[in-house]
C-alpha positions as semicolon CSV with decimal commas, in nm:
position;residue;x (nm);y (nm);z (nm)
1;K;10,324;11,425;7,762
2;I;10,672;11,385;7,613
3;K;10,970;11,530;7,795
4;L;11,294;11,609;7,616
5;H;11,576;11,487;7,842
6;K;11,869;11,628;7,646
7;F;11,988;11,727;7,302
8;Q;12,329;11,744;7,146
9;L;12,491;11,838;6,820
10;N;12,717;11,562;6,685
11;R;12,981;11,651;6,430
12;S;13,159;11,387;6,225
13;N;13,520;11,437;6,118
14;S;13,496;11,185;5,835
15;D;13,319;11,214;5,500
16;N;13,276;10,835;5,495
17;S;13,046;10,833;5,797
18;R;12,689;10,712;5,721
19;I;12,542;10,975;5,954
20;R;12,746;11,291;5,937
21;D;12,647;11,604;6,124
22;H;12,320;11,548;6,310
23;L;12,118;11,676;6,599
24;V;12,014;11,417;6,859
25;L;11,699;11,469;7,066
26;S;11,684;11,221;7,355
27;F;11,355;11,134;7,518
28;E;11,278;10,885;7,795
29;H;11,268;10,569;7,581
30;Y;11,406;10,674;7,244
31;S;11,626;10,918;7,056
32;L;11,548;11,112;6,742
33;Y;11,831;11,189;6,497
34;L;11,778;11,493;6,276
35;Q;11,998;11,552;5,974
36;F;11,990;11,884;5,788
37;G;12,075;11,993;5,436
38;S;12,282;12,285;5,560
39;L;12,497;12,352;5,865
40;S;12,333;12,691;5,915
41;K;11,986;12,532;5,947
42;Q;12,126;12,271;6,187
43;Q;12,290;12,543;6,400
44;Q;11,966;12,743;6,397
45;W;11,775;12,443;6,540
46;F;12,045;12,389;6,803
47;D;12,038;12,755;6,907
48;E;11,657;12,752;6,938
49;L;11,666;12,435;7,151
50;E;11,932;12,597;7,370
51;K;11,703;12,899;7,421
52;I;11,416;12,670;7,521
53;R;11,643;12,475;7,758
54;T;11,751;12,791;7,938
55;H;11,397;12,927;7,992
56;V;11,197;12,805;8,291
57;Y;10,841;12,904;8,376
58;V;10,785;12,981;8,744
59;E;10,428;13,003;8,870
60;L;10,498;13,222;9,168
61;I;10,772;13,399;9,357
62;R;10,726;13,485;9,722
63;C;10,940;13,737;9,908
64;R;10,860;13,897;10,242
65;E;11,104;14,181;10,182
66;H;10,970;14,259;9,831
67;P;10,597;14,175;9,802
68;E;10,574;14,378;9,477
69;R;10,784;14,106;9,306
70;E;10,530;13,829;9,382
71;R;10,399;13,712;9,043
72;E;10,460;13,472;8,753
73;Y;10,789;13,490;8,562
74;V;10,974;13,315;8,285
75;L;11,336;13,279;8,395
76;Q;11,607;13,291;8,131
77;F;11,942;13,154;8,242
78;Y;12,251;13,283;8,064
79;V;12,624;13,242;8,129
80;D;12,654;13,465;8,435
81;G;12,299;13,560;8,529
82;I;11,923;13,516;8,526
83;K;11,667;13,740;8,356
84;F;11,313;13,753;8,494
85;W;11,062;13,801;8,210
86;L;10,699;13,901;8,259
87;P;10,499;13,655;8,043
88;E;10,206;13,890;7,983
89;T;10,420;14,174;7,841
90;N;10,727;13,976;7,725
91;T;10,957;14,229;7,894
92;V;11,242;14,186;8,139
93;S;11,135;14,292;8,488
94;F;11,478;14,251;8,649
95;E;11,790;14,038;8,643
96;W;12,039;13,890;8,885
97;K;12,406;13,814;8,836
98;I;12,502;13,464;8,952
99;K;12,775;13,607;9,174
100;S;12,509;13,803;9,370
101;I;12,340;13,480;9,485
102;R;12,446;13,403;9,841
103;R;12,262;13,074;9,883
104;A;12,028;12,849;9,688
105;Q;11,842;12,553;9,832
106;Y;11,592;12,308;9,685
107;H;11,316;12,199;9,924
108;N;11,211;11,876;9,754
109;N;10,946;11,787;10,013
110;V;10,744;12,104;9,944
111;G;10,851;12,163;9,581
112;K;11,011;12,503;9,610
113;V;11,349;12,667;9,565
114;E;11,479;12,926;9,812
115;I;11,735;13,179;9,692
116;E;11,904;13,442;9,905
117;V;12,046;13,737;9,713
118;G;12,266;14,025;9,823
119;R;12,231;14,402;9,812
120;S;12,400;14,433;9,473
121;T;12,095;14,293;9,288
122;E;11,831;14,511;9,121
123;T;11,575;14,376;9,367
124;G;11,790;14,439;9,670
125;E;11,870;14,198;9,948
126;G;11,615;13,927;10,026
127;H;11,499;13,566;10,042
128;F;11,299;13,460;9,736
129;Y;11,090;13,141;9,720
130;F;11,013;12,992;9,377
131;I;10,720;12,757;9,313
132;G;10,631;12,587;8,985
133;L;10,594;12,261;8,795
134;T;10,948;12,279;8,655
135;I;11,111;12,400;8,976
136;G;11,353;12,105;8,984
137;E;11,481;12,199;8,638
138;M;11,518;12,558;8,753
139;F;11,730;12,452;9,049
140;H;11,952;12,227;8,835
141;L;12,010;12,508;8,582
142;L;12,094;12,746;8,865
143;K;12,330;12,495;9,027
144;E;12,500;12,436;8,690
145;R;12,555;12,811;8,638
146;I;12,691;12,857;8,992
147;E;12,938;12,570;8,941
148;V;13,052;12,710;8,606
149;M;13,098;13,059;8,750
150;S;13,301;12,925;9,044
151;K;13,525;12,725;8,805
152;V;13,572;13,031;8,584
153;A;13,654;13,248;8,887
154;S;13,905;12,985;9,000
155;L;14,067;12,984;8,656
156;K;14,079;13,364;8,653
157;R;14,243;13,369;8,999
158;R;14,495;13,110;8,882
159;G;14,554;13,318;8,571
160;N;14,637;13,626;8,782
161;N;14,921;13,431;8,946
162;L;15,074;13,322;8,615
163;P;15,366;13,505;8,454
164;K;15,250;13,757;8,192
165;R;15,338;13,536;7,894
166;Q;15,113;13,254;8,025
167;F;14,811;13,463;8,123
168;P;14,497;13,340;7,940
169;S;14,334;13,596;7,712
170;Q;13,977;13,715;7,769
171;E;13,882;13,521;7,455
172;S;14,024;13,194;7,593
173;I;13,845;13,250;7,926
174;E;13,516;13,299;7,736
175;Q;13,585;12,978;7,539
176;M;13,644;12,796;7,870
177;E;13,312;12,930;8,004
178;Q;13,128;12,804;7,695
179;S;13,300;12,465;7,717
180;L;13,207;12,428;8,084
181;L;12,845;12,526;8,012
182;K;12,823;12,258;7,743
183;G;12,939;11,995;7,991
184;G;13,302;11,986;7,881
185;T;13,613;12,010;8,093
186;V;13,899;12,255;8,083
187;E;14,257;12,168;8,171
188;P;14,471;12,469;8,262
189;N;14,816;12,487;8,098
């Protein structure tokens, strides 16, 4: 079993570089460098890997308040939410916005994640318990999204206190969100 630890798209600014634009796939003991004939093909590979990275299979969800939701799901994490896909029909059953999550906790000793959501979710208020082989990955993706959303909210609050000429545009806020999701940092002006 080979596990992909991370992948990144490296862009070279120089035409003299031996390896110009390439995609790096990092595994436990080695890295694989992929070079493409066109930038569009390279971007297509990167986008597909990003889709795979943001999908997590969960074997079972338990919820006392909502027993009808107890089943297998494929979770898709996006910038400000999570979609719950039914694997047998490939349809979205429901979704949660990250801001509706009150609390998330990883119980390492029993291999489950507990999430408490508020009334504003499609499922309604409740405590949901997630079990699966990739549950640790699920928790880390969730934690990453919560951190990004709190940083974005902080930047938006700061932006509301700025004079009108310095207020960041919606486009620049979206660029900041994308930068934070890719592991970058954002320095406010």
